[in-house]
C-alpha positions in Angstrom: -24.1 -8.4 -21.3 -23.1 -10.5 -18.4 -23.5 -10.4 -14.5 -21.1 -11.6 -11.5 -23.0 -12.6 -8.4 -20.3 -12.8 -5.6 -21.0 -15.9 -3.6 -17.9 -16.6 -2.6 -17.9 -15.5 1.2 -17.8 -17.5 4.5 -20.5 -15.6 6.7 -18.6 -15.7 9.8 -20.7 -13.0 10.9 -24.0 -14.9 10.3 -22.6 -17.6 12.1 -24.0 -20.8 13.1 -27.1 -20.5 10.1 -23.5 -20.4 7.1 -21.9 -23.4 9.2 -24.2 -26.0 7.3 -25.3 -23.2 4.5 -24.0 -20.4 2.1 -25.2 -17.1 2.8 -26.0 -16.8 -0.3 -28.8 -19.7 0.3 -30.7 -18.4 3.6 -33.7 -17.3 3.2 -35.7 -13.9 2.8 -39.2 -13.8 2.1 -39.9 -16.9 1.6 -36.8 -17.4 -1.0 -32.9 -17.9 -0.9 -31.4 -14.4 -1.1 -29.8 -14.7 -4.2 -32.6 -16.4 -5.9 -34.1 -12.6 -5.6 -30.9 -11.8 -7.5 -31.3 -14.3 -10.2 -35.2 -13.5 -10.8 -34.1 -9.3 -11.4 -31.7 -9.9 -13.5 -33.6 -12.3 -15.6 -36.2 -9.7 -15.7 -34.2 -6.7 -16.6 -32.8 -9.3 -19.5 -29.4 -10.5 -17.7 -29.2 -13.9 -18.6 -25.8 -15.2 -18.7 -24.6 -15.0 -15.2 -21.6 -16.1 -12.8 -21.5 -17.3 -9.8 -18.1 -17.9 -7.9 -18.1 -20.0 -4.5 -15.6 -21.4 -2.6 -17.2 -22.2 1.2 -20.2 -25.2 0.6 -20.1 -23.7 -3.1 -21.1 -27.6 -4.2 -24.5 -26.5 -2.2 -24.8 -23.5 -4.0 -24.5 -26.0 -7.4 -26.9 -27.9 -6.2 -29.3 -25.5 -5.2 -29.2 -23.4 -8.4 -28.2 -26.1 -11.1 -28.2 -24.1 -14.6 -30.1 -21.4 -13.6 -32.3 -22.5 -16.1 -35.6 -22.6 -13.8 -34.7 -18.9 -13.0 -35.0 -18.4 -16.8 -30.8 -17.4 -17.1 -27.9 -19.3 -17.9 -25.8 -20.1 -14.5 -21.7 -20.5 -15.4 -19.5 -21.4 -11.9 -16.3 -19.8 -10.8 -15.0 -21.9 -7.9 -12.3 -21.0 -5.0 -10.5 -23.1 -3.4 -10.5 -20.5 -0.4 -12.4 -17.2 -1.4 -10.1 -14.9 -3.0 -11.8 -11.7 -2.3 -13.6 -9.3 -4.3 -10.5 -8.6 -7.0 -9.7 -11.7 -6.9 -12.6 -13.5 -7.8 -13.9 -11.4 -10.3 -10.2 -11.9 -11.6 -10.5 -15.4 -11.7 -13.8 -15.2 -13.5 -12.7 -13.4 -15.9 -12.2 -16.1 -18.9 -16.1 -16.5 -18.4 -17.2 -12.9 -18.1 -16.0 -11.6 -21.5 -14.2 -8.7 -23.3 -16.9 -6.2 -22.4 -17.8 -4.2 -19.4 -19.9 -6.4 -17.1 -22.2 -6.2 -13.7 -21.5 -7.1 -10.2 -23.7 -7.6 -7.4 -22.4 -8.8 -4.1 -24.6 -11.9 -3.2 -24.9 -10.6 0.4 -26.5 -7.5 -0.2 -30.8 -7.0 -0.8 -32.3 -4.0 -3.3 -34.2 -3.0 -5.6 -32.3 -0.8 -7.7 -32.9 -1.5 -11.3 -30.3 -4.2 -13.0 -31.5 -2.8 -16.3 -29.9 0.0 -16.0 -26.9 -1.3 -16.8 -26.8 -1.5 -20.2 -26.4 2.1 -20.3 -23.7 2.3 -17.9 -22.1 -0.6 -19.7 -21.6 1.0 -23.1 -20.4 4.6 -21.1 -18.0 2.7 -19.2 -14.0 3.9 -20.4 -11.5 1.6 -20.3 -10.2 0.9 -16.3 -13.6 2.8 -15.6 -15.8 1.6 -13.3 -19.5 2.9 -12.5 -20.6 2.3 -8.4 -24.1 2.0 -7.1 -23.6 4.6 -3.2 -26.7 4.7 -0.9 -26.5 6.6 2.6 -25.3 5.3 4.9 -26.4 2.6 7.3 -26.0 2.3 10.8 -23.8 0.1 10.6 -20.7 1.9 8.5 -21.7 5.5 9.4 -18.3 6.9 8.4 -19.4 5.2 4.5 -16.9 4.9 1.6 -16.4 7.4 -1.6 -17.6 10.4 -2.0 -20.3 11.4 -4.5 -20.1 14.7 -7.0 -22.5 16.6 -8.2 -21.3 15.9 -12.4 -21.3 11.8 -11.0 -17.7 11.2 -10.2 -16.6 9.3 -7.8 -13.7 10.3 -5.3 -12.1 8.6 -2.6 -12.1 12.0 -0.4 -14.2 14.5 0.4 -17.9 15.0 2.3 -20.4 13.6 2.3 -20.2 9.9 1.7 -21.6 6.9 1.2 -21.7 3.7 1.1 -20.8 1.7 -1.5 -23.7 -1.1 -2.1 -22.2 -3.3 -3.5 -23.5 -3.8 -7.2 -20.9 -1.8 -9.7 -20.4 -1.9 -13.4 -16.9 -3.3 -14.6 -14.8 -2.7 -17.3 -12.8 -5.7 -17.6 -9.4 -3.7 -17.6 -9.7 -2.5 -14.2 -8.7 -6.0 -12.8 -5.0 -6.7 -15.1 -2.9 -5.9 -13.2 -4.6 -8.8 -10.4 -3.0 -12.1 -10.7 -5.5 -14.9 -11.3 -5.5 -17.4 -7.9 -4.6 -14.6 -5.9 -6.6 -13.0 -3.4 -7.0 -9.0 -3.9 -9.6 -6.3 -2.1 -11.7 -4.4 -4.9 -11.4 -1.0 -2.5 -7.5 -0.2 -4.3 -8.7 -0.6 -7.2 -11.6 1.7 -7.3 -9.5 4.9 -5.6 -6.7 4.1 -8.6 -9.7 4.1 -10.6 -10.9 7.2 -8.8 -7.3 8.9 -9.0 -7.4 8.4 -13.0 -10.7 9.6 -13.0 -13.0 7.0 -14.8 -14.8 6.3 -11.6 -18.7 7.3 -12.0 -22.0 6.8 -9.9 -25.2 7.1 -8.7 -27.1 7.5 -5.6 -30.1 4.9 -4.8 -33.0 6.0 -2.6 -34.7 3.2 -3.0 -34.5 -0.2 -0.4 -31.1 -2.2 0.6 -29.9 -3.8 2.8 -26.3 -5.4 3.5 -27.5 -9.1 4.9 -24.8 -9.6 7.4 -26.0 -10.6 10.6 -28.6 -12.9 11.7 -30.3 -9.8 13.7 -30.1 -8.0 9.1 -31.1 -11.2 7.8 -34.2 -11.9 10.3 -35.1 -7.5 9.7 -35.0 -8.3 5.9 -36.9 -10.9 6.6 -40.2 -8.9 8.0 -39.7 -6.6 5.6 -40.7 -9.1 3.2 -43.5 -10.7 4.9 -41.5 -14.8 4.5 -39.9 -16.8 7.6 -35.9 -16.4 7.7 -34.2 -19.8 8.1 
C-alpha cells in the first residue's frame, strides 16, 4: 500500500515562519512535522510514500532525501504552483498506482494508527472514499460532514464532525480531474457521498490542525520540544 503526504501549501497563516521554510518542516516535539508522519507510516508498514510540494519544495527534498533515513522510500510530485488537494493528488496518480491509497495532510498531527488503512483499502469500492473525522475544533465549530451510526458519511445532517485531513481514496475518485489543474477535494467527496460511496470513522484521540504559529507552539509544548 502507498501513502501520499500533502505538502504543497504556502502556509500563509504561518508567516513569517514559512517565509523561508515550508510548513511541513516546522518542528514540533523536536522534529519536523512531516517526520512524525514518516515515522508513523513506517511503523505501520507503509513504506512507499509520495510527497507533493510547491512552495520551497527543494527544501523538503533536501531535508528528507529518498526517505531511507526514516525506513521509507519517498518519491516527489513537484508542482510549479500548488494545485490544491484534489489537483495535487490527481497530478501524483502515476506514482500512486491503481490501488486505493492513504492520504495525509502534511500540516496535521494525529495519533491515529495508519496500519488501519490496509483493511480500509481492501474494502473500498471503486470511486469510494474513507474519511477520518474528529470533533469540531474551536477554529472550525460548524464542522464539515455528518457521520451516521452505520459509518456512512453525508454532506448534510447533524451532528457534524470535522474532516481530519486523513483519508483513504480509490484512484478513480479523481478520474475527472485534469492533471495539472487546481482542484479542491471537497466537491469530489460530496459526489462520493451522493453516490453512497463515502464511509468514515470518528477519531477520539489526539489531533491538531497546525495552521497558525499559536497552534504550532501549543502542540510543541504538548510534545515537549522547542518550536522553530
